[in-house]
C-alpha positions in Angstrom: -24.1 27.8 13.2 -27.5 27.8 11.6 -29.3 24.8 10.5 -28.7 25.4 6.7 -25.1 25.8 7.4 -25.1 22.2 9.1 -27.0 20.7 6.3 -25.2 22.0 3.5 -21.6 21.4 5.0 -22.1 18.0 6.0 -24.0 16.8 2.6 -21.0 15.1 1.2 -19.9 13.3 4.3 -23.5 11.8 4.7 -23.6 10.7 1.1 -20.5 8.3 2.0 -22.2 7.4 5.4 -25.4 6.3 3.3 -23.4 3.7 1.3 -24.0 0.1 2.1 -21.2 -1.0 4.4 -19.5 -4.4 3.7 -20.8 -7.0 6.0 -18.5 -9.9 7.1 -20.0 -13.5 6.8 -21.9 -14.4 10.0 -23.2 -17.8 8.8 -21.4 -20.9 9.4 -20.8 -23.5 6.7 -23.7 -25.6 5.9 -22.2 -27.6 2.9 -19.8 -30.5 3.6 -17.6 -31.3 0.8 -14.6 -33.4 0.4 -11.3 -32.3 -0.6 -7.7 -32.2 0.9 -5.7 -28.9 0.8 -2.5 -29.3 -0.8 0.1 -26.3 -0.9 1.3 -25.1 -4.4 4.6 -23.8 -4.3 5.0 -20.1 -3.8 6.8 -18.9 -3.2 23.9 26.9 -0.1 23.4 29.5 2.6 24.7 28.7 6.3 22.5 27.7 9.1 21.8 30.3 11.3 23.1 30.6 14.9 19.6 31.4 16.3 16.9 29.3 14.6 13.2 30.2 14.1 11.0 27.3 15.7 11.0 24.2 13.8 7.7 23.1 12.1 5.2 21.5 14.4 5.7 17.9 12.8 4.1 15.0 14.9 4.7 11.7 13.3 3.7 10.9 11.0 2.5 14.1 9.7 4.3 15.8 6.6 5.6 19.2 6.1 3.0 22.0 6.8 0.7 22.0 3.9 1.4 24.7 1.1 -1.3 27.2 0.3 -4.6 25.4 -0.6 -4.7 26.5 -4.2 -1.5 24.1 -4.7 -3.8 21.4 -4.1 -6.5 22.0 -6.2 -5.2 22.0 -9.8 -4.4 25.8 -9.7 -3.5 26.7 -13.1 -0.2 27.9 -11.9 2.8 25.7 -13.2 3.4 22.9 -10.4 7.1 23.0 -10.8 8.4 26.6 -10.2 11.6 28.0 -12.1 12.6 30.1 -9.0 12.4 27.1 -6.8 14.5 25.0 -9.3 17.2 27.5 -9.7 17.3 28.5 -5.9 20.6 27.6 -4.2 20.6 24.4 -1.9 20.6 25.2 1.8 21.5 23.0 4.7 18.3 20.9 5.4 16.3 21.8 8.9 14.4 18.8 9.2 15.7 16.0 11.5 14.8 13.3 8.9 16.9 14.4 6.0 18.2 11.7 3.4 19.2 11.8 -0.3 15.9 9.9 -1.1 13.4 12.1 1.2 11.1 13.8 -1.3 8.0 16.3 -0.4 5.5 17.0 -3.2 2.5 19.4 -3.3 -0.8 18.4 -4.4 -0.5 20.4 -7.7 2.8 18.3 -8.5 0.7 15.2 -7.7 -2.0 16.0 -10.1 0.0 17.2 -13.0 0.9 13.6 -13.7 -1.7 11.6 -15.5 -2.9 8.4 -13.4 -5.3 5.7 -14.5 -6.8 5.1 -10.7 -6.6 7.6 -8.0 -4.4 5.2 -5.8 -1.9 5.3 -8.7 -1.2 9.0 -7.9 1.2 7.6 -5.4 3.6 6.7 -8.3 4.9 10.2 -8.1 6.9 8.5 -5.6 10.4 7.6 -7.2 10.7 3.9 -7.7 7.4 3.1 -6.4 5.1 1.0 -8.8 1.5 0.5 -7.9 -0.3 -2.6 -9.3 -3.9 -4.2 -9.4 -4.9 -8.0 -9.8 -8.3 -8.3 -8.4 -10.6 -5.5 -9.1 -10.6 -1.5 -8.5 -11.6 -2.0 -4.8 -8.9 -4.4 -3.5 -5.7 -3.0 -1.8 -3.1 -2.4 -4.4 0.2 -4.5 -4.9 3.2 -2.2 -3.9 6.9 -2.5 -5.3 9.6 -0.4 -4.4 13.6 -0.8 -4.0 13.5 -4.7 -4.3 10.6 -5.0 -2.0 7.5 -7.1 -3.4 5.5 -5.3 -0.6 2.3 -7.5 -1.2 -0.7 -5.3 -0.1 1.4 -2.9 2.0 3.7 -4.8 4.2 7.0 -2.6 4.8 5.3 0.3 3.3 3.7 2.6 5.8 0.9 4.8 4.4 -0.6 7.6 6.5 -3.3 10.2 5.8 -3.9 13.1 8.0 -2.2 11.4 11.0 -4.2 8.2 10.5 -2.7 4.6 9.5 -3.7 2.8 6.3 -1.9 -0.5 6.9 -3.7 -3.2 8.9 -2.1 -5.7 11.1 -3.1 -9.3 11.1 -5.5 -8.6 8.2 -7.5 -11.3 6.5 -5.7 -11.0 3.1 -2.2 -10.2 4.1 -0.1 -8.4 6.8 0.0 -4.6 6.5 -2.9 -4.6 4.0 -3.1 -1.0 2.8 -6.3 -0.1 0.9 -5.7 3.4 -0.4 -8.6 3.6 -2.9 -10.5 6.1 -0.7 -7.9 8.8 -1.3 -8.9 11.8 -3.2 -5.7 13.1 -4.9 -7.5 16.4 -5.6 -7.5 17.2 -1.9 -3.7 16.5 -1.3 -1.8 19.7 0.1 1.3 17.7 0.5 2.8 14.1 0.0 6.0 13.6 2.1 8.1 10.4 1.3 10.9 8.6 3.1 12.7 5.2 2.4 14.5 3.0 4.4 14.5 2.6 8.4 16.5 5.6 9.3 13.6 7.7 10.7 13.0 7.5 14.5 9.0 8.2 13.9 9.0 5.4 11.4 6.8 2.4 12.8 6.2 -1.2 12.4 5.3 -1.0 8.5 8.0 1.5 7.5 11.0 -0.6 6.9 11.1 -0.1 3.3 9.6 3.4 3.5 6.6 5.7 4.5 4.4 7.9 2.7 2.5 10.6 4.7 -0.4 12.1 2.9 -2.0 15.7 3.8 -5.3 16.8 3.0 -5.9 20.6 2.6 -7.8 22.6 5.3 -9.7 25.1 2.9 -10.6 25.5 -0.5 -12.4 28.9 -0.8 -12.8 28.8 -4.7 -14.1 25.2 -4.6 -13.7 22.4 -7.2 -15.9 20.5 -9.5 -14.4 17.9 -11.7 -16.4 15.5 -14.0 -14.5 12.9 -16.2 -15.8 10.3 -18.6 -13.8 7.8 -20.8 -13.3 4.3 -21.9 -14.7 1.1 -20.5 -17.4 3.0 -18.6 -14.9 5.2 -16.7 -17.1 7.9 -14.9 -15.8 10.0 -12.2 -16.7 13.1 -10.5 -15.3 15.3 -7.6 -16.7 18.0 -5.9 -15.4 20.1 -3.1 -15.8 23.3 -1.2 -15.0 25.4 1.9 -16.8 28.1 3.8 -15.6 30.4 6.7 -17.7 29.0 9.7 -17.5 29.7 13.4 -14.3 31.3 13.4 -12.7 28.4 11.3 -12.8 26.8 7.9 -15.4 24.1 6.9 -14.4 22.1 4.0 -16.5 19.1 2.3 -15.6 17.0 -0.5 -17.5 14.0 -2.1 -16.1 11.7 -5.0 -18.2 9.1 -7.2 -16.5 6.7 -9.5 -17.7 3.9 -11.9 -15.5 1.7 -14.0 -16.1 -1.6 -16.1 -12.7 -2.2 -17.4 -11.8 -4.2 -20.5 -12.6 -7.5 -18.7 -15.1 -10.3 -20.3 -16.9 -9.9 -16.7 -17.1 -6.2 -16.2 -15.6 -4.8 -13.0 -18.9 -2.7 -12.5 -17.0 -0.9 -10.0 -19.2 1.5 -7.7 -17.2 3.9 -5.1 -18.2 6.7 -3.1 -15.8 8.7 -1.0 -16.6 11.7 1.1 -14.4 14.0 3.4 -15.4 16.9 5.6 -13.2 19.0 8.0 -13.5 22.0 10.4 -10.2 23.4 11.3 -8.8 26.7 13.1 -5.4 28.1 12.7 -2.6 26.4 10.7 -0.7 23.1 10.6 1.9 24.4 13.1 -0.6 26.4 15.4 -4.2 25.1 15.1 -6.9 22.6 15.4 -9.0 20.4 13.4 -11.6 17.7 13.3 -12.1 15.3 10.1 -14.6 12.8 9.1 -14.1 10.5 6.2 -16.4 7.9 4.7 -15.9 5.3 1.8 -17.7 2.4 0.2 -16.9 0.5 -2.5 -18.5 -2.7 -4.6 -16.9 -4.4 -7.6 -16.3 -7.7 -9.5 -12.8 -9.1 -9.0 -11.0 -9.8 -12.1 -8.0 -11.9 -11.0 -5.0 -13.1 -12.7 -5.2 -16.2 -15.1 -2.7 -19.0 -16.3 -0.7 -18.2 -19.4 -1.3 -21.6 -20.8 -4.9 -20.9 -21.1 -4.2 -18.0 -23.3 -1.5 -19.7 -25.4 -3.9 -22.4 -26.0 -6.9 -20.1 -27.0 -8.9 -21.2 -24.2 -9.2 -17.7 -22.4 -8.8 -14.3 -23.8 -6.4 -11.9 -22.0 -9.3 -10.4 -20.5 -11.1 -13.6 -19.3 -11.3 -14.9 -15.9 -11.5 -18.4 -14.3 -14.5 -17.5 -12.0 -17.1 -15.1 -13.1 -18.5 -14.9 -9.7 -15.4 -13.3 -7.9 -16.5 -10.2 -6.0 -15.4 -7.8 -3.4 -17.0 -5.0 -1.2 -15.3 -2.9 1.3 -16.0 0.3 3.6 -13.8 2.6 5.9 -15.4 5.3 8.1 -13.1 7.6 10.4 -13.3 10.5 12.6 -10.0 12.2 13.8 -8.8 15.5 15.4 -5.4 17.3 15.3 -3.9 19.7 17.9 -0.8 21.8 17.3 1.2 24.6 18.9 4.7 26.1 18.2 6.5 29.2 19.3 10.2 29.9 18.8 11.6 27.4 21.4 9.0 24.6 21.2 6.5 22.7 19.1 3.9 20.0 19.8 1.3 18.1 17.9 -1.3 15.6 18.9 -3.5 13.5 16.7 -6.1 11.1 17.7 -8.4 8.8 15.5 -11.1 6.1 15.4 -11.6 4.0 12.2 -13.7 1.3 11.2 -12.8 -1.0 8.3 -14.9 -3.7 6.6 -13.7 -6.1 3.5 -15.6 -9.2 2.0 -13.4 -10.7 -0.9 -14.1 -13.7 -3.1 -10.9 -14.8 -5.1 -9.6 -17.7 -7.2 -6.0 -18.6 -7.6 -5.4 -22.2 -8.1 -8.5 -23.2 -10.3 -9.9 -26.6 -9.4 -6.8 -28.0 -8.0 -8.0 -28.6 -4.4 -11.6 -28.9 -5.1 -12.3 -30.6 -8.6 -16.1 -30.4 -8.3 -16.7 -26.7 -7.0 -13.4 -25.0 -7.5 -10.9 -23.3 -5.2 -12.7 -20.2 -4.8 -12.4 -18.6 -1.1 -13.6 -15.9 0.9 -11.4 -13.4 3.1 -13.7 -11.4 5.5 -12.2 -8.6 7.8 -13.8 -6.1 10.0 -12.3 -4.2 12.7 -12.5 -1.2 14.9 -8.9 0.9 15.3 -8.4 3.5 18.2 -5.1 5.4 18.0 -3.1 8.4 19.0 0.2 10.1 17.9 1.8 12.7 20.0 5.2 14.8 19.7 7.0 17.5 21.6 10.1 19.4 20.4 12.6 21.7 21.6 14.8 24.2 19.7 17.8 25.2 22.0 21.6 25.9 22.0 24.4 24.0 23.5 27.0 26.5 23.5 27.2 27.9 20.0 25.5 24.7 18.5 21.6 24.9 17.5 20.0 21.7 18.5 16.5 20.3 17.9 15.2 17.3 20.0 12.0 15.4 19.3 10.0 12.9 21.6 7.0 11.3 20.5 4.4 8.6 21.5 2.6 6.3 19.1 -0.2 4.1 20.3 -2.7 1.9 18.3 -5.2 -0.7 19.1 -7.2 -3.1 16.7 -10.2 -4.9 17.8 -10.7 -7.6 14.7 -12.8 -10.3 13.5 -11.7 -11.9 10.4 -11.5 -15.3 8.5 -10.9 -17.5 5.4 -13.7 -19.6 4.1 -13.9 -21.9 1.0 -16.6 -21.1 -1.2 -18.7 -22.0 -4.4 -19.9 -19.1 -6.3 -19.9 -17.0 -3.0 -21.6 -20.0 -0.9 -19.5 -21.1 1.8 -18.7 -24.8 2.5 -15.9 -24.7 5.1 -13.8 -22.4 7.1 -10.3 -22.8 7.5 -9.9 -19.7 9.8 -12.4 -18.0 12.0 -10.7 -15.7 14.5 -11.1 -12.9 17.1 -8.1 -11.0 17.3 -7.0 -8.2 19.7 -3.7 -6.3 18.7 -2.1 -3.3 20.3 1.2 -1.7 20.1 2.8 1.4 22.0 5.9 3.0 20.8 8.3 5.8 22.1 10.8 7.5 20.0 13.2 10.5 20.0 15.9 12.0 17.9 18.2 15.0 18.3 19.6 17.1 15.4 22.7 19.2 15.7 23.8 22.1 13.5 27.4 21.8 14.1 28.6 24.3 11.4 27.0 25.6 8.4 28.2 22.8 6.3 27.8 19.8 9.1 24.8 18.5 10.8 24.2 15.2 12.6 21.2 13.2 13.9 20.8 10.5 16.2 17.8 8.6 17.5 15.9 5.7 18.3 12.6 4.1 18.9 11.3 1.4 21.1 8.4 -0.8 20.3 6.1 -3.0 22.3 3.5 -5.2 20.5 0.8 -7.6 22.2 -1.7 -9.8 20.4 -4.3 -12.4 21.5 -5.8 -14.9 19.0 -9.3 -16.5 19.9 -10.0 -19.1 17.1 -13.7 -19.9 16.9 -13.5 -22.5 14.3 -15.7 -25.5 15.3 -15.5 -29.1 14.2 -18.8 -28.7 12.2 -17.4 -26.1 9.9 -13.8 -27.0 9.5 -12.2 -28.4 6.4 -12.9 -32.1 6.1 -10.0 -34.7 5.5 -10.4 -37.8 3.3 -13.9 -38.3 1.8 -15.6 -36.1 4.4 -17.9 -38.9 5.5 -16.9 -38.7 9.2 -17.6 -36.3 12.0 -14.9 -34.5 13.9 -11.7 -36.3 15.2 -11.7 -38.2 18.4 -8.9 -40.5 17.8 -6.0 -40.9 15.3 -7.9 -43.8 13.8 -10.6 -41.2 12.6 -8.2 -39.1 10.5 -9.3 -40.4 7.0 -12.9 -39.0 7.5 -12.7 -36.3 10.4 -12.7 -32.6 10.3 -9.4 -30.6 10.8 -10.6 -29.1 13.8 -7.6 -26.7 14.5 -9.4 -23.9 16.4 -8.3 -24.6 20.1 -4.7 -25.5 18.8 -4.3 -22.0 17.0 -5.2 -19.6 19.8 -3.2 -17.9 22.2 -1.4 -14.8 23.2 2.2 -13.4 22.1 3.9 -10.0 23.2 7.5 -8.8 22.1 9.4 -5.9 22.4 12.2 -4.3 20.1 14.7 -1.2 20.1 15.9 0.5 16.9 18.8 3.0 16.7 18.9 5.4 14.0 21.5 7.9 12.9 22.2 10.4 10.1 24.7 13.1 8.9 24.4 15.6 6.3 27.6 17.6 4.7 27.2 20.6 2.9 26.3 22.4 0.7 29.5 22.7 -1.1 29.4 24.4 -4.5 25.6 23.5 -4.4 26.0 19.9 -3.6 25.1 18.3 -0.3 26.1 14.6 0.8 24.1 12.5 3.2 24.8 9.3 5.2 22.2 7.5 7.1 21.8 4.2 9.1 19.2 2.7 10.8 17.7 -0.7 12.1 14.0 -1.2 12.0 11.4 -4.0 12.3 8.9 -6.1 10.3 5.7 -7.4 12.1 4.2 -10.7 11.5 0.5 -11.7 11.5 -0.6 -12.4 15.1 -2.3 -15.8 13.8 1.0 -17.0 12.7 2.7 -16.4 16.1 0.5 -18.6 18.2 -0.3 -21.4 15.3 0.3 -24.8 15.9 -1.4 -26.9 13.0 -2.1 -25.8 9.4 -5.8 -24.7 9.4 -6.6 -27.1 6.2 -5.4 -30.4 7.4 -3.8 -30.3 11.0 -5.0 -32.4 13.7 -3.9 -32.9 17.4 -3.2 -36.6 17.2 -0.3 -36.8 14.7 2.3 -34.6 13.3 0.6 -34.1 10.1 -0.1 -30.4 9.5 2.1 -29.2 12.2 3.3 -25.7 11.6 6.4 -23.7 13.0 5.2 -20.5 14.8 6.5 -17.3 13.7 8.2 -14.2 15.8 6.0 -11.4 16.4 8.8 -8.9 15.5 11.8 -9.2 13.2 15.0 -7.2 13.1 15.8 -5.1 9.9 18.7 -3.1 9.2 20.1 -0.7 6.4 22.1 2.1 5.2 21.9 4.8 2.6 24.6 7.1 1.0 23.7 9.6 -1.4 24.4 13.0 -3.1 22.2 15.8 -4.3 23.3 18.6 -6.6 22.2 21.6 -8.5 25.5 22.5 -9.7 25.5 20.9 -13.0 23.1 22.9 -14.9 20.8 25.8 -14.1 17.5 24.4 -13.4 18.5 20.8 -12.9 18.1 19.2 -9.5 19.7 15.7 -9.4 20.4 13.0 -6.7 22.0 9.6 -6.6 21.5 7.1 -3.6 23.1 4.0 -2.8 21.4 1.7 -0.2 21.6 -1.7 1.5 19.2 -3.6 3.6 19.1 -6.6 5.5 16.2 -8.6 7.1 16.4 -11.3 9.8 13.7 -13.4 7.9 11.4 -12.8 5.3 7.8 -13.8 7.1 4.9 -13.8 4.6 1.3 -14.2 5.5 -0.6 -15.9 2.9 -4.2 -14.8 2.9 -5.4 -17.7 0.5 -4.0 -20.3 2.7 -4.7 -18.5 6.1 -1.1 -19.5 7.3 2.1 -17.5 8.1 5.3 -18.7 5.9 8.7 -18.4 8.1 11.1 -17.0 5.5 14.9 -17.2 5.3 17.1 -14.0 6.0 17.3 -11.9 2.8 19.4 -9.1 1.5 18.6 -6.1 -0.9 21.1 -3.5 -2.3 21.0 -1.0 -5.1 21.0 2.4 -6.5 18.4 5.2 -7.2 19.0 8.1 -9.3 16.3 11.0 -9.9 16.6 14.5 -11.9 14.3 17.0 -12.8 15.2 19.8 -15.3 13.2 23.0 -15.4 14.8 25.3 -18.0 11.7 27.6 -18.2 8.5 28.6 -16.5 6.7 26.3 -19.0 8.6 23.1 -19.3 9.8 20.8 -16.8 11.3 17.6 -17.6 12.1 14.6 -14.9 13.4 11.1 -15.0 14.0 8.2 -12.5 15.9 4.9 -12.6 16.3 2.4 -9.8 18.1 -1.2 -10.0 18.2 -3.6 -7.2 19.8 -6.9 -6.1 17.5 -8.9 -4.1 18.3 -12.3 -2.7 17.6 -14.6 0.1 20.7 -15.6 2.2 21.5 -19.3 3.0 20.4 -22.5 1.6 16.6 -23.5 1.5 17.4 -27.1 2.7 13.5 -27.5 2.9 12.7 -26.6 -0.8 15.7 -29.0 -1.7 13.8 -32.0 0.0 10.5 -31.0 -1.8 12.3 -30.8 -5.3 13.6 -34.2 -4.7 10.5 -35.7 -3.8 9.1 -34.2 -6.9 11.7 -35.8 -9.1 12.0 -39.3 -7.6 8.2 -39.7 -7.4 7.8 -38.9 -11.0 4.3 -39.6 -12.7 3.3 -42.0 -9.9 3.4 -39.3 -7.2 2.0 -36.7 -9.7 -0.2 -37.5 -12.8 1.1 -34.3 -14.3 4.6 -34.9 -13.7 6.8 -33.0 -15.3 4.5 -29.9 -15.4 5.1 -29.6 -11.8 8.8 -29.5 -11.9 9.4 -25.8 -13.2 10.1 -23.3 -10.5 10.4 -25.8 -7.8 14.1 -26.2 -7.8 15.8 -24.3 -4.8 17.2 -20.9 -5.3 17.6 -17.5 -3.7 15.7 -14.9 -5.8 13.3 -13.0 -3.9 10.0 -13.7 -5.8 8.6 -10.7 -7.4 11.1 -8.2 -6.3 11.6 -5.5 -8.8 14.9 -5.5 -10.4 14.8 -2.2 -12.8 12.3 0.4 -12.6 12.3 3.5 -14.5 10.0 6.7 -15.2 10.3 9.7 -17.3 8.0 12.5 -18.2 7.5 16.1 -19.2 5.0 18.9 -18.4 4.5 21.7 -20.4 2.2 24.8 -19.7 1.6 28.1 -18.1 -0.9 29.7 -16.1 -3.6 29.9 -19.0 -3.5 28.3 -22.5 -2.7 25.1 -23.5 -0.8 22.5 -21.3 0.4 19.0 -21.8 2.3 16.1 -20.2 3.9 12.8 -21.2 4.5 9.9 -18.5 6.6 6.7 -19.3 6.7 3.9 -16.9 8.9 0.8 -17.1 8.7 -2.2 -14.9 11.2 -4.6 -15.7 11.1 -8.3 -15.6 11.2 -10.2 -12.4 11.8 -13.7 -11.1 8.4 -15.2 -9.8 9.9 -18.1 -8.2 12.9 -18.9 -6.1 14.6 -20.6 -9.0 14.0 -17.9 -11.5 12.8 -20.3 -14.0 9.5 -18.3 -14.1 9.8 -14.8 -14.8 7.1 -11.8 -15.4 7.1 -10.1 -18.9 8.4 -6.3 -18.5 5.9 -3.5 -19.1 6.5 -0.1 -20.5 3.6 2.2 -20.8 3.3 5.7 -21.9 0.6 8.1 -20.8 -0.3 11.4 -22.5 -2.1 14.7 -21.5 -3.3 17.6 -23.4 -5.7 20.3 -22.3 -6.5 24.0 -22.3 -6.8 26.3 -19.1 -9.3 29.3 -19.4 -8.9 32.8 -17.7 -11.9 31.9 -15.4 -10.1 28.8 -13.7 -11.7 26.1 -15.9 -9.9 23.7 -17.9 -10.6 20.7 -20.4 -8.4 18.0 -20.4 -7.9 14.6 -22.5 -5.9 11.9 -21.1 -4.8 8.8 -22.9 -3.1 5.8 -21.2 -1.1 3.1 -22.9 -1.1 4.6 -25.9 1.5 2.3 -27.3 -0.7 -0.7 -26.5 2.1 -2.2 -24.3 1.0 -5.9 -23.2 3.2 -6.7 -20.4 2.3 -7.7 -17.1 0.6 -5.4 -14.6 1.0 -8.3 -12.1 2.3 -11.5 -12.4 2.9 -14.9 -9.9 4.5 -18.2 -10.5 2.7 -20.8 -8.7 1.0 -24.2 -9.3 -2.7 -24.6 -10.5 -5.1 -26.6 -12.3 -8.1 -25.1 -14.2 -11.2 -26.6 -15.8 -9.8 -25.9 -19.5 -7.0 -28.3 -18.5 -9.3 -31.2 -18.6 -9.3 -30.8 -22.3 -5.8 -32.3 -22.4 -5.4 -33.8 -18.8 -7.2 -35.6 -16.1 -7.5 -34.2 -12.7 -4.2 -34.9 -11.1 -5.8 -35.5 -7.7 -3.0 -34.9 -4.9 -0.6 -32.3 -6.8 1.1 -29.3 -6.5 -0.8 -28.2 -9.9 1.0 -27.4 -13.4 3.7 -24.9 -12.6 2.9 -21.6 -14.8 3.1 -17.8 -14.7 -0.4 -16.3 -13.5 -0.7 -12.6 -15.0 -3.1 -9.7 -15.3 -2.1 -7.6 -18.5 -1.7 -4.0 -18.6 -4.9 -2.3 -19.4 -5.2 -1.3 -23.2 -5.1 2.0 -24.6 -8.0 4.3 -23.3 -9.0 7.8 -23.2 -10.8 10.0 -20.8 -12.1 13.6 -20.9 -12.2 16.0 -18.0 -14.0 19.2 -17.2 -12.8 20.9 -14.0 -12.9 24.1 -12.3 -14.3 26.3 -9.4 -17.4 25.4 -7.8 -19.5 28.7 -6.8 -23.0 26.9 -6.8 -23.2 27.1 -2.7 -22.0 30.6 -2.5 -25.3 32.3 -2.1 -26.5 29.7 0.6 -23.5 30.0 3.0 -22.8 33.0 4.8 -19.0 34.0 4.8 -17.7 34.8 8.1 -14.3 36.3 9.1 
């Protein structure tokens, strides 16, 4: 390879590497401030007798990628009339279920999305929200799960995990802001714990994203629009050294409608050299990502009602975030008629600094309750799968076995700060966490209308936590004038030095059986039945903790906490039907599902603690339909509804509520404003109840095209008693454009064109903000004024995009066979 080839082919990747990484805080606190932490309430055809080799699918990789053009906005319609009218055939994949879906890159990009990570909303029933700036990991909602920043929804890209265990801001933190949707070759969706290769974060579902291996025509896309939106994507591939070299770079800026502009500055890059195909081939991939933004967090509804803040205001103009991700990965696969293998390995570096404020001035009246999460980690991992196609008598059978391994070397923590200056450190930890998983499944095709799958997995997780918090930077109890604790008599003044008492090791194993059956197709209709057990993991810090990091001491019972198990069992089942028999061009499915959790554990990133939750149950239905009557028109709709509740009685909250009522204003100066939302109940907080989407895509290979997309996010309980609820949001987005014969297009997107003012995200908890001082004195030790804290749906906005083939470098790189 020549020097010119190396320099040009790697240019996009090096742009990302040159970006400044996010640096975790190293300096220990130098300011000593009094203040005691007080927790606010949170709460058709037959299967052949002799089958060809199965795709070389290694967990968690998706289906083999479609032709590269399908992922680049190719002018061809994303939804094929021939495919829509083709009769159903018995699924060949071992992981078939009525809710399994696979989308091409063209299908993903045919839908208007406001942020690149919002492209994941093509998944039926999935909602992606944001409450703290365009660089922080999204909030995810699916099937009655308020998934926080990704716990229980496993996200993978090119065989690499996105979810982070024991993350500073939440277990399973999954930042997908580095994803470039224009590069998707496929997006594979599976829901529920029914699949043997679904790992620790896949209890609610998993999304496997695959990038393209080549893009001969290249792509250049430039977008500008409302509120300072500017985004450009450039991608190109060349034949190099017997393979394909592809490089891409994305640059993005956004201010948003907020009074304090987000000033998002994002740079993502991607480079890959590959040879062969997904089923038989090899690739090596590098990615780099950097992002800086001002955090725009949720605000209390009362401040807007009283005219003290606008809907686009903020409690703290110094909130901020920066993050970075760098990765190097490789893939090898081989398949023939009887066997298939795939091995994927990766090394990832991630970094995050995040300054947020949730409770205003409740805990620190003078300086405010701003806090910083910092997290930096190195991740090493391997996925390997081997499978056989064989016959047992006259029955075709496929067996797969797999190994998943991952190790995270982590330094993270939680610090209280004022205008990003740290004054105490509730948590500062070194964490080493690894897991090894073995899995297998076997699928038998008994008849042309019956197939069964049975499988299971065995997971082993080991974690060690070494807290390096010292008495010189720990939060102070009382007035903060004393040193660190020597005896119980010093508690009024000493530091809450919990470090040595929140360190330790924990390991756990768990097995998870899986089973599935497919009947049909009969009259172009097939039936599915699936059952499986899964697991939910807990933040390692919560499994060894003995003392609350804010007010715990080793000398009294004050601040003692209950450690959580490292793994918790989940189990669920799904029955569904899919049919093309109702109307030519109509593909529709209905799924009925149920899922139980033995415990709803939750790591609270702004508190540095893990809540040991009660058992829970969710059940509901999901309907999807797509109608393609002609080559130029496709209509789709999805509706899901869920009943989500805790099981049992919350006796702890009963006692808390009794104390609130009996103490009255003598115990809390803002009584009874602290009462709503604190009575015991069984609602799973923030669990989505009704989600619906509908859309239309119009257009052919050239000429005019357009799209409409409606998204409804129903009202949901924000507290366990349901007294505080979110406001439903229904947004309508539109697209119109023109495709030219040379492959270029001009496209206009409009978002929230009806100016809906529902909640993009909302929470129910207690706070006290500076604006409250106009009406009330600071309450001192209090759980705060219970209120709905929200971030509104963005107002109407428009963006113009010009996109087409990129040929500028064709004369500089020699094309090789």
